[in-house]
N, CA, C and O atoms as a CHARMM CRD file, in Angstrom:
* protein
*
  340
    1    1 UNK  N    157.75400 128.49100 -57.98700 PROA 1      0.00000
    2    1 UNK  CA   158.13800 127.59800 -56.90200 PROA 1      0.00000
    3    1 UNK  C    159.18300 128.27600 -56.00900 PROA 1      0.00000
    4    1 UNK  O    160.09300 128.95000 -56.49200 PROA 1      0.00000
    5    2 UNK  N    159.03100 128.08500 -54.72400 PROA 2      0.00000
    6    2 UNK  CA   159.97300 128.68000 -53.77300 PROA 2      0.00000
    7    2 UNK  C    161.29900 127.93300 -53.81900 PROA 2      0.00000
    8    2 UNK  O    161.34200 126.72300 -54.04200 PROA 2      0.00000
    9    3 UNK  N    162.37700 128.67600 -53.60300 PROA 3      0.00000
   10    3 UNK  CA   163.67200 128.00500 -53.52200 PROA 3      0.00000
   11    3 UNK  C    163.82200 127.36300 -52.14900 PROA 3      0.00000
   12    3 UNK  O    163.01100 127.58800 -51.25100 PROA 3      0.00000
   13    4 UNK  N    164.86800 126.56300 -52.00000 PROA 4      0.00000
   14    4 UNK  CA   165.04900 125.79400 -50.76900 PROA 4      0.00000
   15    4 UNK  C    165.13800 126.67700 -49.52300 PROA 4      0.00000
   16    4 UNK  O    164.45700 126.39200 -48.53800 PROA 4      0.00000
   17    5 UNK  N    165.95700 127.74400 -49.52700 PROA 5      0.00000
   18    5 UNK  CA   165.99000 128.59200 -48.32300 PROA 5      0.00000
   19    5 UNK  C    164.62100 129.16600 -47.95200 PROA 5      0.00000
   20    5 UNK  O    164.29400 129.27300 -46.77000 PROA 5      0.00000
   21    6 UNK  N    163.81800 129.53600 -48.95600 PROA 6      0.00000
   22    6 UNK  CA   162.48100 130.05300 -48.66900 PROA 6      0.00000
   23    6 UNK  C    161.60700 128.97200 -48.05000 PROA 6      0.00000
   24    6 UNK  O    160.85500 129.23500 -47.11100 PROA 6      0.00000
   25    7 UNK  N    161.70600 127.75500 -48.57800 PROA 7      0.00000
   26    7 UNK  CA   160.89700 126.65800 -48.04800 PROA 7      0.00000
   27    7 UNK  C    161.28400 126.33700 -46.60700 PROA 7      0.00000
   28    7 UNK  O    160.41900 126.11900 -45.75900 PROA 7      0.00000
   29    8 UNK  N    162.58000 126.30800 -46.33700 PROA 8      0.00000
   30    8 UNK  CA   163.05100 126.01700 -44.97100 PROA 8      0.00000
   31    8 UNK  C    162.60800 127.12800 -44.02200 PROA 8      0.00000
   32    8 UNK  O    162.15700 126.85100 -42.91100 PROA 8      0.00000
   33    9 UNK  N    162.73600 128.39000 -44.45900 PROA 9      0.00000
   34    9 UNK  CA   162.29600 129.52600 -43.62800 PROA 9      0.00000
   35    9 UNK  C    160.81000 129.44500 -43.33000 PROA 9      0.00000
   36    9 UNK  O    160.37500 129.73100 -42.21500 PROA 9      0.00000
   37   10 UNK  N    160.02800 129.05100 -44.33900 PROA 10     0.00000
   38   10 UNK  CA   158.57800 128.92600 -44.15100 PROA 10     0.00000
   39   10 UNK  C    158.26600 127.83800 -43.11700 PROA 10     0.00000
   40   10 UNK  O    157.40100 128.02300 -42.26000 PROA 10     0.00000
   41   11 UNK  N    158.96400 126.71500 -43.19800 PROA 11     0.00000
   42   11 UNK  CA   158.75200 125.62800 -42.23400 PROA 11     0.00000
   43   11 UNK  C    159.08800 126.10600 -40.82300 PROA 11     0.00000
   44   11 UNK  O    158.34600 125.82900 -39.88000 PROA 11     0.00000
   45   12 UNK  N    160.20500 126.82500 -40.67400 PROA 12     0.00000
   46   12 UNK  CA   160.58400 127.35100 -39.35900 PROA 12     0.00000
   47   12 UNK  C    159.50700 128.30300 -38.84700 PROA 12     0.00000
   48   12 UNK  O    159.05900 128.18500 -37.70600 PROA 12     0.00000
   49   13 UNK  N    159.09700 129.23700 -39.68400 PROA 13     0.00000
   50   13 UNK  CA   158.08700 130.22200 -39.27400 PROA 13     0.00000
   51   13 UNK  C    156.77400 129.55900 -38.88900 PROA 13     0.00000
   52   13 UNK  O    156.16800 129.90100 -37.87400 PROA 13     0.00000
   53   14 UNK  N    156.33900 128.60000 -39.71200 PROA 14     0.00000
   54   14 UNK  CA   155.07700 127.91600 -39.43200 PROA 14     0.00000
   55   14 UNK  C    155.16600 127.07500 -38.16200 PROA 14     0.00000
   56   14 UNK  O    154.23500 127.06100 -37.35700 PROA 14     0.00000
   57   15 UNK  N    156.27400 126.38200 -37.98600 PROA 15     0.00000
   58   15 UNK  CA   156.43200 125.51300 -36.82500 PROA 15     0.00000
   59   15 UNK  C    156.49700 126.32400 -35.53600 PROA 15     0.00000
   60   15 UNK  O    155.89300 125.95300 -34.53000 PROA 15     0.00000
   61   16 UNK  N    157.23300 127.43100 -35.57200 PROA 16     0.00000
   62   16 UNK  CA   157.39600 128.25900 -34.37400 PROA 16     0.00000
   63   16 UNK  C    156.28200 129.28800 -34.23300 PROA 16     0.00000
   64   16 UNK  O    156.22200 130.02300 -33.24800 PROA 16     0.00000
   65   17 UNK  N    155.39700 129.33100 -35.23300 PROA 17     0.00000
   66   17 UNK  CA   154.29700 130.29900 -35.26800 PROA 17     0.00000
   67   17 UNK  C    154.81900 131.72900 -35.14900 PROA 17     0.00000
   68   17 UNK  O    154.31700 132.54200 -34.37300 PROA 17     0.00000
   69   18 UNK  N    155.85200 132.00200 -35.95400 PROA 18     0.00000
   70   18 UNK  CA   156.42600 133.35100 -36.02300 PROA 18     0.00000
   71   18 UNK  C    155.73500 134.07600 -37.16700 PROA 18     0.00000
   72   18 UNK  O    155.55100 133.51500 -38.24700 PROA 18     0.00000
   73   19 UNK  N    155.36100 135.30100 -36.92900 PROA 19     0.00000
   74   19 UNK  CA   154.76900 136.12500 -37.97500 PROA 19     0.00000
   75   19 UNK  C    155.89400 136.53900 -38.92600 PROA 19     0.00000
   76   19 UNK  O    156.78400 137.30400 -38.55500 PROA 19     0.00000
   77   20 UNK  N    155.84100 136.02100 -40.16600 PROA 20     0.00000
   78   20 UNK  CA   156.92000 136.28400 -41.11400 PROA 20     0.00000
   79   20 UNK  C    157.05500 137.76100 -41.45600 PROA 20     0.00000
   80   20 UNK  O    158.15100 138.22400 -41.77100 PROA 20     0.00000
   81   21 UNK  N    155.96000 138.50500 -41.40000 PROA 21     0.00000
   82   21 UNK  CA   156.06200 139.93200 -41.71500 PROA 21     0.00000
   83   21 UNK  C    156.78900 140.68400 -40.60000 PROA 21     0.00000
   84   21 UNK  O    157.40000 141.72600 -40.83800 PROA 21     0.00000
   85   22 UNK  N    156.71700 140.14500 -39.38100 PROA 22     0.00000
   86   22 UNK  CA   157.37500 140.79300 -38.24500 PROA 22     0.00000
   87   22 UNK  C    158.84300 140.40300 -38.14700 PROA 22     0.00000
   88   22 UNK  O    159.65300 141.14200 -37.58700 PROA 22     0.00000
   89   23 UNK  N    159.17600 139.25700 -38.68600 PROA 23     0.00000
   90   23 UNK  CA   160.55100 138.77100 -38.57600 PROA 23     0.00000
   91   23 UNK  C    160.94300 138.09200 -39.88300 PROA 23     0.00000
   92   23 UNK  O    160.36100 137.08000 -40.27300 PROA 23     0.00000
   93   24 UNK  N    161.92200 138.65600 -40.53700 PROA 24     0.00000
   94   24 UNK  CA   162.39700 138.06600 -41.77200 PROA 24     0.00000
   95   24 UNK  C    163.50600 137.07400 -41.45500 PROA 24     0.00000
   96   24 UNK  O    164.48800 137.41500 -40.79500 PROA 24     0.00000
   97   25 UNK  N    163.34200 135.86500 -41.92200 PROA 25     0.00000
   98   25 UNK  CA   164.36600 134.84800 -41.72800 PROA 25     0.00000
   99   25 UNK  C    165.22600 134.79500 -42.98700 PROA 25     0.00000
  100   25 UNK  O    164.71900 134.57500 -44.08700 PROA 25     0.00000
  101   26 UNK  N    166.52100 134.99700 -42.81700 PROA 26     0.00000
  102   26 UNK  CA   167.42700 134.83000 -43.94200 PROA 26     0.00000
  103   26 UNK  C    168.51500 133.84400 -43.55500 PROA 26     0.00000
  104   26 UNK  O    168.49700 133.30000 -42.45100 PROA 26     0.00000
  105   27 UNK  N    169.45900 133.61000 -44.45300 PROA 27     0.00000
  106   27 UNK  CA   170.49500 132.59600 -44.22100 PROA 27     0.00000
  107   27 UNK  C    171.29100 132.86100 -42.94900 PROA 27     0.00000
  108   27 UNK  O    171.81100 131.93100 -42.33300 PROA 27     0.00000
  109   28 UNK  N    171.38700 134.13600 -42.55500 PROA 28     0.00000
  110   28 UNK  CA   172.20400 134.51500 -41.40200 PROA 28     0.00000
  111   28 UNK  C    171.43300 134.47200 -40.08100 PROA 28     0.00000
  112   28 UNK  O    172.03200 134.59200 -39.01200 PROA 28     0.00000
  113   29 UNK  N    170.11900 134.30400 -40.14600 PROA 29     0.00000
  114   29 UNK  CA   169.30900 134.34700 -38.92900 PROA 29     0.00000
  115   29 UNK  C    169.71000 133.23000 -37.96900 PROA 29     0.00000
  116   29 UNK  O    169.66500 132.04900 -38.31500 PROA 29     0.00000
  117   30 UNK  N    170.10400 133.62300 -36.75600 PROA 30     0.00000
  118   30 UNK  CA   170.46300 132.64200 -35.72800 PROA 30     0.00000
  119   30 UNK  C    169.19500 131.97800 -35.20700 PROA 30     0.00000
  120   30 UNK  O    168.15000 132.61700 -35.09100 PROA 30     0.00000
  121   31 UNK  N    169.29800 130.69900 -34.89700 PROA 31     0.00000
  122   31 UNK  CA   168.13700 129.94600 -34.43300 PROA 31     0.00000
  123   31 UNK  C    168.26600 129.58000 -32.95800 PROA 31     0.00000
  124   31 UNK  O    167.72800 130.27800 -32.09900 PROA 31     0.00000
  125   32 UNK  N    168.97700 128.48800 -32.65500 PROA 32     0.00000
  126   32 UNK  CA   169.08700 128.03900 -31.26300 PROA 32     0.00000
  127   32 UNK  C    169.73500 129.13200 -30.42300 PROA 32     0.00000
  128   32 UNK  O    170.79800 129.65300 -30.76000 PROA 32     0.00000
  129   33 UNK  N    169.07200 129.46500 -29.32600 PROA 33     0.00000
  130   33 UNK  CA   169.60000 130.48000 -28.42600 PROA 33     0.00000
  131   33 UNK  C    169.21900 131.89500 -28.80900 PROA 33     0.00000
  132   33 UNK  O    169.36500 132.81400 -28.00400 PROA 33     0.00000
  133   34 UNK  N    168.73300 132.08500 -30.02500 PROA 34     0.00000
  134   34 UNK  CA   168.40500 133.43300 -30.48400 PROA 34     0.00000
  135   34 UNK  C    166.89900 133.65700 -30.57700 PROA 34     0.00000
  136   34 UNK  O    166.42100 134.77500 -30.38100 PROA 34     0.00000
  137   35 UNK  N    166.15900 132.60300 -30.87200 PROA 35     0.00000
  138   35 UNK  CA   164.70500 132.69700 -30.98200 PROA 35     0.00000
  139   35 UNK  C    164.12500 131.95100 -29.78300 PROA 35     0.00000
  140   35 UNK  O    164.31500 130.74200 -29.65400 PROA 35     0.00000
  141   36 UNK  N    163.41400 132.67000 -28.90000 PROA 36     0.00000
  142   36 UNK  CA   162.90800 132.03300 -27.67300 PROA 36     0.00000
  143   36 UNK  C    162.07600 130.77700 -27.93100 PROA 36     0.00000
  144   36 UNK  O    162.13700 129.81700 -27.16200 PROA 36     0.00000
  145   37 UNK  N    161.30000 130.78700 -29.01500 PROA 37     0.00000
  146   37 UNK  CA   160.43500 129.63700 -29.30500 PROA 37     0.00000
  147   37 UNK  C    161.22400 128.41400 -29.77100 PROA 37     0.00000
  148   37 UNK  O    160.68800 127.30700 -29.81800 PROA 37     0.00000
  149   38 UNK  N    162.49400 128.61600 -30.11400 PROA 38     0.00000
  150   38 UNK  CA   163.28500 127.52600 -30.69000 PROA 38     0.00000
  151   38 UNK  C    163.88400 126.67600 -29.57400 PROA 38     0.00000
  152   38 UNK  O    165.01700 126.89500 -29.14400 PROA 38     0.00000
  153   39 UNK  N    163.09400 125.69600 -29.11200 PROA 39     0.00000
  154   39 UNK  CA   163.53700 124.80900 -28.04400 PROA 39     0.00000
  155   39 UNK  C    163.63400 123.38200 -28.58400 PROA 39     0.00000
  156   39 UNK  O    163.50100 123.15700 -29.78700 PROA 39     0.00000
  157   40 UNK  N    163.86300 122.43000 -27.69800 PROA 40     0.00000
  158   40 UNK  CA   164.05100 121.04400 -28.15400 PROA 40     0.00000
  159   40 UNK  C    162.79600 120.50200 -28.83900 PROA 40     0.00000
  160   40 UNK  O    162.89700 119.71900 -29.78300 PROA 40     0.00000
  161   41 UNK  N    161.63800 120.90500 -28.37700 PROA 41     0.00000
  162   41 UNK  CA   160.40800 120.45800 -29.03600 PROA 41     0.00000
  163   41 UNK  C    160.29700 121.05300 -30.43800 PROA 41     0.00000
  164   41 UNK  O    159.80600 120.40100 -31.35900 PROA 41     0.00000
  165   42 UNK  N    160.75300 122.28200 -30.59100 PROA 42     0.00000
  166   42 UNK  CA   160.73800 122.91600 -31.91100 PROA 42     0.00000
  167   42 UNK  C    161.66600 122.17700 -32.86500 PROA 42     0.00000
  168   42 UNK  O    161.34000 122.00000 -34.03900 PROA 42     0.00000
  169   43 UNK  N    162.82100 121.74600 -32.36500 PROA 43     0.00000
  170   43 UNK  CA   163.75600 120.99100 -33.19900 PROA 43     0.00000
  171   43 UNK  C    163.07900 119.73000 -33.74300 PROA 43     0.00000
  172   43 UNK  O    163.17500 119.43400 -34.93400 PROA 43     0.00000
  173   44 UNK  N    162.40300 118.99600 -32.87400 PROA 44     0.00000
  174   44 UNK  CA   161.71200 117.77300 -33.28300 PROA 44     0.00000
  175   44 UNK  C    160.62800 118.09600 -34.31200 PROA 44     0.00000
  176   44 UNK  O    160.49700 117.40000 -35.32000 PROA 44     0.00000
  177   45 UNK  N    159.85800 119.14500 -34.05800 PROA 45     0.00000
  178   45 UNK  CA   158.77600 119.53000 -34.97600 PROA 45     0.00000
  179   45 UNK  C    159.31400 119.95600 -36.33600 PROA 45     0.00000
  180   45 UNK  O    158.74000 119.61500 -37.37100 PROA 45     0.00000
  181   46 UNK  N    160.40900 120.69500 -36.33400 PROA 46     0.00000
  182   46 UNK  CA   160.99500 121.15800 -37.59800 PROA 46     0.00000
  183   46 UNK  C    161.57200 119.98100 -38.38100 PROA 46     0.00000
  184   46 UNK  O    161.39300 119.89700 -39.59600 PROA 46     0.00000
  185   47 UNK  N    162.26000 119.07700 -37.69700 PROA 47     0.00000
  186   47 UNK  CA   162.78400 117.88000 -38.37400 PROA 47     0.00000
  187   47 UNK  C    161.63600 117.10100 -39.01800 PROA 47     0.00000
  188   47 UNK  O    161.73500 116.67900 -40.17000 PROA 47     0.00000
  189   48 UNK  N    160.55000 116.91500 -38.26900 PROA 48     0.00000
  190   48 UNK  CA   159.39100 116.18300 -38.79000 PROA 48     0.00000
  191   48 UNK  C    158.80400 116.88700 -40.01500 PROA 48     0.00000
  192   48 UNK  O    158.47800 116.24000 -41.01000 PROA 48     0.00000
  193   49 UNK  N    158.67200 118.20500 -39.93900 PROA 49     0.00000
  194   49 UNK  CA   158.12300 118.97600 -41.06500 PROA 49     0.00000
  195   49 UNK  C    159.03800 118.88200 -42.28900 PROA 49     0.00000
  196   49 UNK  O    158.55400 118.76600 -43.41500 PROA 49     0.00000
  197   50 UNK  N    160.34300 118.93000 -42.07800 PROA 50     0.00000
  198   50 UNK  CA   161.29400 118.80500 -43.19000 PROA 50     0.00000
  199   50 UNK  C    161.19600 117.41800 -43.82500 PROA 50     0.00000
  200   50 UNK  O    161.21700 117.28800 -45.04900 PROA 50     0.00000
  201   51 UNK  N    161.09100 116.39200 -42.99600 PROA 51     0.00000
  202   51 UNK  CA   160.96700 115.02200 -43.50600 PROA 51     0.00000
  203   51 UNK  C    159.70800 114.88300 -44.35700 PROA 51     0.00000
  204   51 UNK  O    159.73600 114.27100 -45.42500 PROA 51     0.00000
  205   52 UNK  N    158.59800 115.45900 -43.87500 PROA 52     0.00000
  206   52 UNK  CA   157.33400 115.37400 -44.61200 PROA 52     0.00000
  207   52 UNK  C    157.39900 116.15300 -45.91600 PROA 52     0.00000
  208   52 UNK  O    156.94300 115.66700 -46.95100 PROA 52     0.00000
  209   53 UNK  N    157.96100 117.35900 -45.87700 PROA 53     0.00000
  210   53 UNK  CA   158.00600 118.22000 -47.06700 PROA 53     0.00000
  211   53 UNK  C    158.91600 117.64500 -48.14300 PROA 53     0.00000
  212   53 UNK  O    158.57200 117.64800 -49.32500 PROA 53     0.00000
  213   54 UNK  N    160.09100 117.14500 -47.72100 PROA 54     0.00000
  214   54 UNK  CA   161.10600 116.76700 -48.70500 PROA 54     0.00000
  215   54 UNK  C    161.26500 115.25600 -48.89000 PROA 54     0.00000
  216   54 UNK  O    161.99700 114.82100 -49.77800 PROA 54     0.00000
  217   55 UNK  N    160.59300 114.45200 -48.06700 PROA 55     0.00000
  218   55 UNK  CA   160.59100 113.01200 -48.27400 PROA 55     0.00000
  219   55 UNK  C    161.87700 112.28900 -47.90800 PROA 55     0.00000
  220   55 UNK  O    162.18700 111.24500 -48.48300 PROA 55     0.00000
  221   56 UNK  N    162.62300 112.83000 -46.96300 PROA 56     0.00000
  222   56 UNK  CA   163.79600 112.10400 -46.47200 PROA 56     0.00000
  223   56 UNK  C    163.60100 111.77200 -45.00100 PROA 56     0.00000
  224   56 UNK  O    162.65200 112.24000 -44.37100 PROA 56     0.00000
  225   57 UNK  N    164.50900 110.95700 -44.45400 PROA 57     0.00000
  226   57 UNK  CA   164.46000 110.57600 -43.05000 PROA 57     0.00000
  227   57 UNK  C    165.72100 111.06700 -42.36900 PROA 57     0.00000
  228   57 UNK  O    166.81900 110.95500 -42.91500 PROA 57     0.00000
  229   58 UNK  N    165.55800 111.61100 -41.17500 PROA 58     0.00000
  230   58 UNK  CA   166.69300 112.07200 -40.38400 PROA 58     0.00000
  231   58 UNK  C    166.85500 111.13200 -39.19900 PROA 58     0.00000
  232   58 UNK  O    165.93600 110.95800 -38.39900 PROA 58     0.00000
  233   59 UNK  N    168.02700 110.53200 -39.09600 PROA 59     0.00000
  234   59 UNK  CA   168.31200 109.64200 -37.96900 PROA 59     0.00000
  235   59 UNK  C    168.70100 110.47900 -36.75700 PROA 59     0.00000
  236   59 UNK  O    169.25400 111.57000 -36.89900 PROA 59     0.00000
  237   60 UNK  N    168.41000 109.96400 -35.56600 PROA 60     0.00000
  238   60 UNK  CA   168.72500 110.69100 -34.33400 PROA 60     0.00000
  239   60 UNK  C    170.19500 111.09000 -34.25100 PROA 60     0.00000
  240   60 UNK  O    170.52800 112.17200 -33.76700 PROA 60     0.00000
  241   61 UNK  N    171.07600 110.20300 -34.73200 PROA 61     0.00000
  242   61 UNK  CA   172.50700 110.51000 -34.62600 PROA 61     0.00000
  243   61 UNK  C    172.97300 111.58000 -35.61500 PROA 61     0.00000
  244   61 UNK  O    174.11400 112.03800 -35.54600 PROA 61     0.00000
  245   62 UNK  N    172.09400 111.97600 -36.53000 PROA 62     0.00000
  246   62 UNK  CA   172.42700 113.05900 -37.46400 PROA 62     0.00000
  247   62 UNK  C    172.11300 114.43000 -36.86000 PROA 62     0.00000
  248   62 UNK  O    172.63300 115.44900 -37.31400 PROA 62     0.00000
  249   63 UNK  N    171.26800 114.44600 -35.84200 PROA 63     0.00000
  250   63 UNK  CA   170.81300 115.71700 -35.27900 PROA 63     0.00000
  251   63 UNK  C    171.87600 116.26600 -34.33800 PROA 63     0.00000
  252   63 UNK  O    172.29800 115.60500 -33.38900 PROA 63     0.00000
  253   64 UNK  N    172.29200 117.48000 -34.62500 PROA 64     0.00000
  254   64 UNK  CA   173.40300 118.10000 -33.92300 PROA 64     0.00000
  255   64 UNK  C    173.06900 119.58900 -33.80000 PROA 64     0.00000
  256   64 UNK  O    172.46700 120.16700 -34.70400 PROA 64     0.00000
  257   65 UNK  N    173.45200 120.19500 -32.70600 PROA 65     0.00000
  258   65 UNK  CA   173.14100 121.61100 -32.49100 PROA 65     0.00000
  259   65 UNK  C    173.68400 122.49000 -33.61700 PROA 65     0.00000
  260   65 UNK  O    173.09400 123.52500 -33.92900 PROA 65     0.00000
  261   66 UNK  N    174.80100 122.09000 -34.23000 PROA 66     0.00000
  262   66 UNK  CA   175.40300 122.91800 -35.28700 PROA 66     0.00000
  263   66 UNK  C    174.48600 123.05700 -36.49900 PROA 66     0.00000
  264   66 UNK  O    174.56400 124.04700 -37.22600 PROA 66     0.00000
  265   67 UNK  N    173.61900 122.06900 -36.71900 PROA 67     0.00000
  266   67 UNK  CA   172.65600 122.14200 -37.82700 PROA 67     0.00000
  267   67 UNK  C    171.70400 123.31100 -37.62500 PROA 67     0.00000
  268   67 UNK  O    171.23900 123.91700 -38.59100 PROA 67     0.00000
  269   68 UNK  N    171.41800 123.62400 -36.37100 PROA 68     0.00000
  270   68 UNK  CA   170.41500 124.62300 -36.03700 PROA 68     0.00000
  271   68 UNK  C    171.01200 125.96100 -35.59700 PROA 68     0.00000
  272   68 UNK  O    170.34000 126.75800 -34.94300 PROA 68     0.00000
  273   69 UNK  N    172.28100 126.20500 -35.95900 PROA 69     0.00000
  274   69 UNK  CA   172.88600 127.49100 -35.61300 PROA 69     0.00000
  275   69 UNK  C    172.19600 128.64400 -36.33000 PROA 69     0.00000
  276   69 UNK  O    171.82600 129.64300 -35.71300 PROA 69     0.00000
  277   70 UNK  N    172.02600 128.49300 -37.64300 PROA 70     0.00000
  278   70 UNK  CA   171.38300 129.53700 -38.44900 PROA 70     0.00000
  279   70 UNK  C    170.45300 128.88600 -39.46500 PROA 70     0.00000
  280   70 UNK  O    170.46900 127.67000 -39.65300 PROA 70     0.00000
  281   71 UNK  N    169.65100 129.70900 -40.11000 PROA 71     0.00000
  282   71 UNK  CA   168.81800 129.19900 -41.20100 PROA 71     0.00000
  283   71 UNK  C    169.72400 128.57900 -42.26800 PROA 71     0.00000
  284   71 UNK  O    169.40700 127.52600 -42.82000 PROA 71     0.00000
  285   72 UNK  N    170.84800 129.23400 -42.55600 PROA 72     0.00000
  286   72 UNK  CA   171.77200 128.74100 -43.57900 PROA 72     0.00000
  287   72 UNK  C    172.33300 127.36400 -43.27000 PROA 72     0.00000
  288   72 UNK  O    172.44600 126.53100 -44.17000 PROA 72     0.00000
  289   73 UNK  N    172.69200 127.10300 -42.00000 PROA 73     0.00000
  290   73 UNK  CA   173.22700 125.77800 -41.66200 PROA 73     0.00000
  291   73 UNK  C    172.14400 124.71500 -41.78900 PROA 73     0.00000
  292   73 UNK  O    172.43300 123.57000 -42.13800 PROA 73     0.00000
  293   74 UNK  N    170.91200 125.08400 -41.50900 PROA 74     0.00000
  294   74 UNK  CA   169.80900 124.13800 -41.66800 PROA 74     0.00000
  295   74 UNK  C    169.55000 123.86400 -43.14900 PROA 74     0.00000
  296   74 UNK  O    169.30900 122.72100 -43.53700 PROA 74     0.00000
  297   75 UNK  N    169.60100 124.90600 -43.97100 PROA 75     0.00000
  298   75 UNK  CA   169.42900 124.74400 -45.42400 PROA 75     0.00000
  299   75 UNK  C    170.52100 123.82300 -45.97700 PROA 75     0.00000
  300   75 UNK  O    170.23900 122.93900 -46.78700 PROA 75     0.00000
  301   76 UNK  N    171.75800 124.03000 -45.54100 PROA 76     0.00000
  302   76 UNK  CA   172.88100 123.19100 -45.98300 PROA 76     0.00000
  303   76 UNK  C    172.64500 121.73100 -45.61500 PROA 76     0.00000
  304   76 UNK  O    172.92300 120.83300 -46.41000 PROA 76     0.00000
  305   77 UNK  N    172.13400 121.49500 -44.41400 PROA 77     0.00000
  306   77 UNK  CA   171.81200 120.12900 -43.98100 PROA 77     0.00000
  307   77 UNK  C    170.75500 119.51100 -44.89400 PROA 77     0.00000
  308   77 UNK  O    170.89400 118.36800 -45.32900 PROA 77     0.00000
  309   78 UNK  N    169.68100 120.28400 -45.18700 PROA 78     0.00000
  310   78 UNK  CA   168.60400 119.77400 -46.05000 PROA 78     0.00000
  311   78 UNK  C    169.15000 119.48100 -47.44600 PROA 78     0.00000
  312   78 UNK  O    168.81200 118.45700 -48.04000 PROA 78     0.00000
  313   79 UNK  N    169.99300 120.37600 -47.97200 PROA 79     0.00000
  314   79 UNK  CA   170.60700 120.14300 -49.29500 PROA 79     0.00000
  315   79 UNK  C    171.37500 118.83100 -49.30700 PROA 79     0.00000
  316   79 UNK  O    171.27900 118.05400 -50.25700 PROA 79     0.00000
  317   80 UNK  N    172.13700 118.58900 -48.24800 PROA 80     0.00000
  318   80 UNK  CA   172.89500 117.34100 -48.15400 PROA 80     0.00000
  319   80 UNK  C    172.00200 116.11500 -48.13500 PROA 80     0.00000
  320   80 UNK  O    172.30500 115.10700 -48.77300 PROA 80     0.00000
  321   81 UNK  N    170.89100 116.20400 -47.39400 PROA 81     0.00000
  322   81 UNK  CA   169.94000 115.09000 -47.34500 PROA 81     0.00000
  323   81 UNK  C    169.31600 114.84300 -48.70800 PROA 81     0.00000
  324   81 UNK  O    169.14000 113.69500 -49.11800 PROA 81     0.00000
  325   82 UNK  N    168.98000 115.92100 -49.41300 PROA 82     0.00000
  326   82 UNK  CA   168.35000 115.77600 -50.73100 PROA 82     0.00000
  327   82 UNK  C    169.32400 115.17000 -51.74600 PROA 82     0.00000
  328   82 UNK  O    168.92900 114.35900 -52.58300 PROA 82     0.00000
  329   83 UNK  N    170.58600 115.56300 -51.66800 PROA 83     0.00000
  330   83 UNK  CA   171.59100 115.03700 -52.60100 PROA 83     0.00000
  331   83 UNK  C    171.90300 113.57600 -52.29400 PROA 83     0.00000
  332   83 UNK  O    172.16200 112.78500 -53.20100 PROA 83     0.00000
  333   84 UNK  N    171.87700 113.22600 -51.01400 PROA 84     0.00000
  334   84 UNK  CA   172.17300 111.84900 -50.61600 PROA 84     0.00000
  335   84 UNK  C    171.01400 110.91900 -50.96200 PROA 84     0.00000
  336   84 UNK  O    171.20200 109.73000 -51.22100 PROA 84     0.00000
  337   85 UNK  N    169.80200 111.49600 -50.96000 PROA 85     0.00000
  338   85 UNK  CA   168.58900 110.69700 -51.14800 PROA 85     0.00000
  339   85 UNK  C    168.46000 110.12300 -52.50600 PROA 85     0.00000
  340   85 UNK  O    167.48400 109.43000 -52.79400 PROA 85     0.00000
């Protein structure tokens, strides 16, 4: 089974249609402002994919640009949702 960072990276890659072999996503990988495909529509798609994969709900007021700074900040957000759930 994949660990949480791997699962989150896979969701990002699949949602943005990034070739994972061409670009390795790690905890330090910057997202917003660094990946051209990462726009507001991508944020919505990634949130939806995370909700479906992990079975939690994200409220609009929880969504903040700081969550999407790096893969690591997004993983931390997902961990928090899973622990709260």
